[in-house]
Structure formats: C-alpha cells, structure tokens
C-alpha positions as CSV (number, residue, x, y, z in Angstrom):
1,X,0.0,0.0,0.0
2,X,1.1,3.5,-0.6
3,X,0.6,6.3,1.9
4,X,-1.8,9.1,0.9
5,X,-2.7,12.3,2.7
6,X,-4.7,13.6,4.3
7,X,-6.3,10.6,6.0
8,X,-10.1,11.0,6.0
9,X,-12.9,8.5,6.5
10,X,-14.3,6.6,3.5
11,X,-11.6,8.0,1.2
12,X,-8.4,6.5,-0.2
13,X,-5.9,6.8,2.6
14,X,-3.1,4.6,3.3
15,X,-0.8,3.8,6.2
16,X,2.6,2.6,6.3
17,X,5.7,2.7,8.1
18,X,7.8,2.0,10.9
19,X,10.9,1.2,12.3
20,X,13.4,1.5,14.9
21,X,16.8,2.8,16.0
22,X,17.0,1.4,19.5
23,X,18.3,-1.9,20.7
24,X,17.1,-4.3,23.4
25,X,19.4,-4.3,26.4
26,X,20.0,-7.7,28.0
27,X,20.9,-7.6,31.6
28,X,21.7,-10.3,34.2
29,X,20.7,-10.6,37.8
30,X,22.0,-12.6,40.8
31,X,20.1,-15.6,42.2
32,X,19.4,-15.5,45.9
33,X,21.1,-18.1,48.1
34,X,18.9,-21.2,48.9
35,X,19.0,-24.7,50.3
36,X,22.0,-25.9,52.3
37,X,24.3,-23.2,51.0
38,X,22.0,-20.5,52.4
39,X,22.2,-21.9,56.0
40,X,25.6,-23.4,56.2
41,X,27.6,-20.3,55.5
42,X,29.2,-21.8,52.4
43,X,29.8,-19.3,49.6
44,X,27.4,-19.2,46.7
45,X,28.2,-18.3,43.1
46,X,25.5,-16.1,41.7
47,X,23.7,-17.5,38.6
48,X,23.2,-15.1,35.8
49,X,19.8,-15.1,34.1
50,X,19.4,-14.0,30.5
51,X,17.0,-11.2,29.9
52,X,13.8,-12.1,28.2
53,X,13.8,-12.3,24.5
54,X,11.4,-10.6,22.2
55,X,9.1,-12.1,19.6
56,X,11.7,-11.1,17.1
57,X,15.1,-9.4,17.2
58,X,15.7,-5.8,16.0
59,X,17.6,-7.3,13.1
60,X,14.7,-9.5,12.0
61,X,12.2,-6.6,12.5
62,X,14.2,-4.3,10.3
63,X,14.8,-7.0,7.7
64,X,11.0,-7.6,7.6
65,X,10.2,-4.0,7.0
66,X,13.0,-3.7,4.4
67,X,11.5,-6.7,2.5
68,X,8.1,-5.1,2.7
69,X,9.4,-1.8,1.4
70,X,11.1,-3.4,-1.5
71,X,8.2,-5.7,-2.5
72,X,5.5,-3.1,-1.9
73,X,7.2,-0.6,-4.2
74,X,7.6,-3.2,-6.9
75,X,4.0,-4.4,-6.5
76,X,2.5,-0.8,-6.5
77,X,4.3,0.0,-9.7
78,X,2.7,-2.8,-11.7
79,X,-0.3,-3.5,-9.5
80,X,1.0,-6.9,-8.7
81,X,-1.4,-8.4,-6.2
82,X,0.4,-11.7,-5.9
83,X,3.7,-10.1,-5.1
84,X,2.1,-7.8,-2.5
85,X,0.5,-10.8,-0.9
86,X,3.9,-12.1,0.0
87,X,4.6,-9.3,2.4
88,X,1.1,-7.8,3.3
89,X,-2.0,-9.3,4.9
90,X,-4.9,-8.6,7.1
91,X,-7.2,-5.6,6.7
92,X,-4.3,-3.7,5.1
93,X,-4.2,-6.1,2.2
94,X,-8.0,-5.8,1.8
95,X,-7.5,-2.1,1.3
96,X,-4.5,-2.5,-1.0
97,X,-6.5,-4.8,-3.3
98,X,-9.2,-2.2,-3.4
99,X,-6.7,0.4,-4.4
100,X,-5.4,-1.8,-7.2
101,X,-8.8,-2.5,-8.6
102,X,-10.0,1.1,-8.4
103,X,-6.8,2.9,-9.4
104,X,-8.0,3.4,-13.0
105,X,-10.8,5.6,-11.7
106,X,-8.4,7.9,-9.8
107,X,-7.0,11.2,-11.2
108,X,-3.9,10.6,-13.5
109,X,-1.6,12.4,-11.1
110,X,-2.7,10.2,-8.2
111,X,-2.2,7.1,-10.3
112,X,1.3,8.2,-11.1
113,X,2.2,9.0,-7.4
114,X,0.8,5.6,-6.3
115,X,3.4,3.8,-8.4
116,X,6.4,5.9,-7.2
117,X,8.9,4.4,-4.7
118,X,9.2,5.5,-1.1
119,X,11.0,4.3,2.0
120,X,10.8,4.4,5.8
121,X,12.9,6.3,8.3
122,X,13.0,7.0,12.1
123,X,12.1,3.4,12.9
124,X,11.1,2.6,16.4
125,X,10.1,-1.0,17.2
126,X,7.8,-2.2,20.0
127,X,8.3,-5.9,20.4
128,X,6.5,-8.0,23.1
129,X,8.3,-10.7,25.0
130,X,8.5,-14.1,23.3
131,X,5.6,-16.3,24.4
132,X,3.2,-13.3,25.1
133,X,2.3,-12.5,21.4
134,X,2.8,-13.6,17.9
135,X,3.2,-10.1,16.5
136,X,5.2,-6.8,16.9
137,X,4.6,-3.2,16.2
138,X,6.6,-0.1,15.1
139,X,6.3,3.6,14.3
140,X,8.1,5.4,11.5
141,X,8.0,8.2,9.0
142,X,7.9,7.8,5.2
143,X,9.9,9.7,2.6
144,X,6.6,10.3,0.9
145,X,5.2,12.1,4.0
146,X,8.1,13.0,6.4
147,X,6.0,15.1,8.6
148,X,3.6,12.2,9.3
149,X,4.2,9.2,11.5
150,X,2.7,5.7,11.0
151,X,1.8,3.0,13.4
152,X,2.3,-0.5,12.0
153,X,1.5,-4.1,13.1
154,X,3.4,-7.1,11.7
155,X,1.9,-10.6,12.4
156,X,2.5,-14.1,11.1
157,X,0.4,-15.0,8.1
158,X,1.0,-18.5,6.8
159,X,4.1,-18.7,8.8
160,X,5.6,-15.5,7.5
161,X,5.7,-12.1,9.1
162,X,3.6,-9.6,7.1
163,X,2.4,-6.1,7.5
164,X,-1.2,-6.4,8.5
165,X,-2.1,-2.9,9.8
166,X,-0.8,0.5,9.1
167,X,-2.3,3.8,10.3
168,X,-1.0,7.4,9.8
169,X,-1.0,10.2,12.3
170,X,-0.1,13.8,11.7
171,X,2.6,15.9,13.5
172,X,-0.3,17.6,15.3
173,X,-1.7,14.3,16.4
174,X,1.3,11.8,17.0
175,X,0.8,8.2,18.1
176,X,0.6,7.9,21.9
177,X,3.7,6.9,23.8
178,X,4.0,3.1,24.1
179,X,5.6,1.7,27.2
180,X,8.8,-0.4,27.2
181,X,10.4,-2.2,30.2
182,X,14.0,-2.3,31.3
183,X,14.8,-4.8,28.6
184,X,13.3,-2.6,25.8
185,X,10.2,-4.9,25.4
186,X,6.7,-3.8,25.0
187,X,3.7,-5.3,26.9
188,X,1.1,-7.1,24.8
189,X,-2.3,-6.7,26.5
190,X,-5.1,-9.3,26.3
191,X,-7.6,-7.6,23.9
192,X,-10.6,-9.5,25.5
193,X,-10.1,-7.8,28.9
194,X,-12.1,-4.7,29.7
195,X,-10.2,-1.4,30.0
196,X,-12.7,1.0,31.3
197,X,-15.9,1.2,29.3
198,X,-15.0,-1.5,26.6
199,X,-12.6,-4.3,25.8
200,X,-10.4,-3.8,22.7
201,X,-12.3,-6.6,21.0
202,X,-15.6,-4.7,21.4
203,X,-14.3,-1.7,19.5
204,X,-15.2,-2.9,16.0
205,X,-18.8,-3.3,16.9
206,X,-18.9,0.0,18.8
207,X,-17.3,1.9,15.8
208,X,-19.8,0.3,13.3
209,X,-22.6,1.4,15.6
210,X,-21.7,5.0,14.9
211,X,-22.7,4.5,11.2
212,X,-25.6,2.2,11.9
213,X,-27.4,4.1,14.6
214,X,-25.5,7.3,15.2
215,X,-24.0,5.8,18.3
216,X,-27.2,4.9,20.2
217,X,-25.9,1.5,21.4
218,X,-22.3,0.5,22.1
219,X,-21.0,3.4,20.1
220,X,-22.2,5.7,22.9
221,X,-19.2,4.5,24.9
222,X,-16.7,6.1,22.6
223,X,-15.4,9.5,23.4
224,X,-16.3,12.1,20.7
225,X,-13.3,12.7,18.5
226,X,-12.9,14.1,14.9
227,X,-13.2,10.6,13.6
228,X,-16.3,9.5,15.6
229,X,-18.0,12.8,14.9
230,X,-17.5,12.2,11.1
231,X,-19.0,8.7,11.4
232,X,-22.1,10.0,13.3
233,X,-22.4,12.8,10.7
234,X,-22.6,10.2,7.9
235,X,-25.5,8.6,9.8
236,X,-27.3,11.9,10.6
237,X,-27.0,13.1,7.0
238,X,-27.7,9.8,5.3
239,X,-31.0,11.0,3.8
240,X,-30.0,14.5,3.0
241,X,-28.8,15.8,-0.3
242,X,-29.9,16.2,-3.9
243,X,-31.0,12.5,-4.3
244,X,-32.7,12.1,-1.0
245,X,-36.2,12.7,-2.5
246,X,-35.7,9.6,-4.7
247,X,-33.6,7.2,-2.6
248,X,-32.8,6.4,1.0
249,X,-29.5,5.4,2.5
250,X,-28.9,3.1,5.4
251,X,-25.7,1.7,7.1
252,X,-25.3,-1.7,8.7
253,X,-22.5,-3.3,10.7
254,X,-20.5,-5.9,8.7
255,X,-18.0,-8.6,9.5
256,X,-14.4,-7.5,9.2
257,X,-12.5,-9.7,6.7
258,X,-9.8,-10.2,9.4
259,X,-10.8,-10.0,13.0
260,X,-7.5,-9.8,14.8
261,X,-7.2,-7.1,17.4
262,X,-3.9,-5.9,18.8
263,X,-3.3,-4.1,22.1
264,X,-0.2,-2.7,23.7
265,X,0.4,-1.0,27.1
266,X,0.9,2.8,26.9
267,X,3.4,4.7,29.0
268,X,0.5,6.4,30.9
269,X,-0.8,3.0,31.9
270,X,-3.6,2.9,29.3
271,X,-3.9,0.6,26.3
272,X,-3.3,1.3,22.6
273,X,-5.5,-0.9,20.3
274,X,-5.4,-1.4,16.6
275,X,-8.7,-3.0,15.4
276,X,-10.5,-3.8,12.2
277,X,-13.6,-2.0,10.9
278,X,-16.4,-3.0,8.5
279,X,-19.8,-1.8,7.5
280,X,-22.1,-1.8,4.5
281,X,-24.3,0.9,3.0
282,X,-27.5,0.5,1.1
283,X,-28.7,3.2,-1.4
284,X,-32.2,2.2,-2.4
285,X,-34.8,3.9,-4.6
286,X,-38.0,4.9,-2.8
287,X,-41.0,2.7,-3.7
288,X,-42.7,5.2,-6.1
289,X,-39.6,5.3,-8.3
290,X,-38.6,1.6,-8.4
291,X,-40.8,0.7,-11.4
292,X,-39.3,3.2,-13.8
293,X,-36.0,4.4,-12.4
294,X,-32.5,3.0,-11.7
295,X,-29.5,4.1,-9.8
296,X,-26.3,4.6,-11.9
297,X,-23.3,3.4,-9.9
298,X,-20.3,5.7,-9.5
299,X,-17.0,5.0,-11.3
300,X,-15.6,3.2,-8.3
301,X,-18.8,1.2,-7.7
302,X,-18.8,0.3,-11.4
303,X,-15.5,-1.5,-11.0
304,X,-17.4,-4.2,-9.1
305,X,-20.8,-3.9,-10.8
306,X,-21.6,-1.4,-13.5
307,X,-25.3,-2.4,-13.9
308,X,-27.8,0.3,-13.1
309,X,-30.1,-1.0,-10.4
310,X,-32.7,-0.1,-7.8
311,X,-30.4,-0.9,-4.9
312,X,-26.7,-0.3,-4.5
313,X,-25.0,-2.1,-1.6
314,X,-21.5,-1.2,-0.8
315,X,-19.1,-2.9,1.5
316,X,-16.3,-1.0,3.3
317,X,-13.3,-2.7,5.1
318,X,-10.9,-0.7,7.2
319,X,-8.8,-0.4,10.3
320,X,-8.5,2.0,13.2
321,X,-6.6,2.6,16.4
322,X,-7.8,3.9,19.8
323,X,-6.6,4.5,23.3
324,X,-8.4,3.1,26.3
325,X,-8.0,4.0,30.0
326,X,-9.5,2.3,33.1
327,X,-11.3,5.5,34.1
328,X,-12.3,7.0,30.8
329,X,-14.0,6.2,27.4
330,X,-12.1,4.9,24.4
331,X,-10.7,7.5,22.0
332,X,-10.5,6.6,18.3
333,X,-7.6,8.6,17.0
334,X,-6.9,7.0,13.5
335,X,-9.1,5.5,10.9
336,X,-8.9,4.3,7.3
337,X,-11.6,2.6,5.1
338,X,-11.9,1.4,1.5
339,X,-14.8,0.4,-0.7
340,X,-14.1,-3.3,-1.3
341,X,-17.3,-4.4,-3.1
342,X,-20.4,-3.0,-4.7
343,X,-23.4,-5.1,-5.7
C-alpha cells in the first residue's frame, strides 16, 4: 500500500511505516542463596539469568520492513497483487487490493504517485516478549510524507511475518507513547479484557454502531473525536442531499475480513488498540420510483458492478486505532476505510 494524505474516513488513505533505531538491552541478575548453602555459610556463586527475548530481534524486524518496502514498491508500480500478498496481509491487504482495482478511476496524477517508490525512516520497534504475542509493532516516517508518522503491526500470516495494519497520524496528532520495560520490550495486552468502558475486542462493533445508529448502542461508549463525529455525521445526513427525494441510504455493521485485534500497554498505563472496521451501506430507490428508475453506480462502484439498479449495496473494510483508559472512554484517533465491493 502507498501512503496518501490527508487521511479521512471513506476516502483512499493509506498507512505505512515504521521502524526502529533502539536496541534491546540484555541484563543479568543474581540468584538469591537457597538450600544448604543459604544456611551453612558456604559461599554461593550467583547465577546469571538471561534477559527475556522478544518475539523477534531488531535485526529481524528491520529485515521484515526492508523486505516489505522493496516488494511493496515493486507491486505498486505494476499493481502486482500476488507479489504484494507475500509481504502484506490482514485488513491492510484488503485495502490495497481495493486500491489496485479502483486505481484506474483515480485522477492521473494520483495514479502516477501511487506507483512511485518510497522508504521508511526514524524506525522505532515495539516488540512484546516471546511467548506473550505472535506479533510486533513499530512507528516510522515515510519519505513520501516525512511530517507524518505511521503505526504498524506485523503478524505471522501463513508462517511469514507480514504487515497487517498501518495507520497514519499527523505531526499535530502523533501516536501515543508506548511503554517499554528495562529490557526494551513492549507489553502485549489481552484484547478480550475490559479497560474502562470497553474491551479492545468490542471496539469494531462500537465503531460500526456509529454508522448504523449514530451511536445509540455500544457506540455511545466512545469519546467524541474528529473521527467518531464524522461517522455520526454520515448517519445523521444519510437521507439528505440532492438525491434524498428519490432514494434512501442506510448503514449496517459488517464482519471484518480479518478479525485480529492488537493491544499494547501505553506509557501512561492505558492501552493502545489497533482494530478492524467494517460496515455496509444501502442506497435504495424509494418505492414510487422503483418501477421506472434505476441508480447509476459511481466510477468506483462500477469497478465491481456497472449495472444500473434499484439498490446499490457497498461494503467497506478498514482499520482504526484507539486508546483506552481504566477511568475513561475509548478515543478513536486514527481510521482508514476502503470500498471493497459494490453489488
């Protein structure tokens, strides 16, 4: 996927990036005397304990991102879906496939920019201890947007580490500080455990509820942010506009193509969560017009189905990140979505 700016809901946006310049420090500690030696006065030789290891080393993490950077640039240039699939997965790959299919409908300048090469700098890795997670995270900037920072998640897909999530933030809204311990390791948090109002695994449904009901159900537990307000606005204004006299629009929750939720402990004690999003929209002619009118799909919708019809159903797949605190409501701080099907 190629990063695009600015990131706004329901528009082509991309997220990439990450890296790291720090290393993990391994330290040793002394074992306390025990058994006969502790009571007999005999001397005891302290036993050194190796520091815990991360899911991956910094070298492996950097090599993984380097491989992604190389293959992603090549794939974007020729729209090579099979090549991209070797380094990308999850919701991010769903979005990239949509980009590839819809690229011909974009302005020519944007098409050209999408195929140009870029790289990642200022890499900082956040790696959980081995045995506590299957994945690792990072932040970084891109040569395509050096003033913007990206939060990325790498997880194993088919036995290979691939980039599965990537979300941009601006200089005015940087990613929150992620905690690391004395060994330089990050803490993976169980996403099924509640942190204040919601558990991380409940965020996909709460976010979809903003579109479906305007936040009357679980979406009411989300703190108002620029992103949540935009989602509620889409619901509120669904039947307004030039075509509202002829057709109605409704939003419904949908199943994310990839349901994995990732959570890390923040420096302030809260939790950072990267989660999938999905919903559908239905644009349907009002009954008086169904017998002699049809809806003409847009250029992007026509990529999937160019037939004029009385009902246009669109599916959107995306990703978002939020912070949760034990005493407050979750704050959704980053979001991306793509039209992935129209029928």
